[in-house]
C-alpha positions, 0 to 999 in steps of 0.5 A: 749404212746410214743416210744421215751425215756423220759428225764430220759432215755436219761440222763441215756443212755448218762452217760452210754456211757461217757468215763472216763478221767484220769489225767496225774498223774494217767496215769504216776503212772500206766505206771511206775508200768507197766515199773517196771514189778514187776506185770503183766499188767493184775494185774496192770490193776485190781489194778488200775481199768482200762483196760489192753489195757490202761496200755499197751498204757500208758506204750508205751507213757511213754517209747516213750516220756521219752527222752523228759524229758532229753531234754534241755528246750531251744530246745523246746523254740526255736521250740515254738518261731519259731512256734509263729513267723509263727502264728503271720505272718499268723495272720497279713496276714489274718488281711490285707486280712480281712480289704481289703475285708471289704473295698471292701464290703463297696464300693459295698454297 
């Protein structure tokens, strides 16, 4: 008789601890309902079947990121282009370093 759980018990325990991942559209719907303040947060949580803390969190995220919806797209493109340039430069540096070390390793062999 083994004290370790069998595979069936392991899978049940794993499923029990798995977190539910909600899609962005669902989070937005819940957050908009909370922002409209036609119902209390606990009522909204019950209606959508989520914990009230999630409703508060999603509402805060929506209000904090609402300004980004009205930002011109070019400003985000400039930031991503700059970041892309930095990353490409780093890739080049690492490639040169790797090649240098590979040549040194060939000489040692």
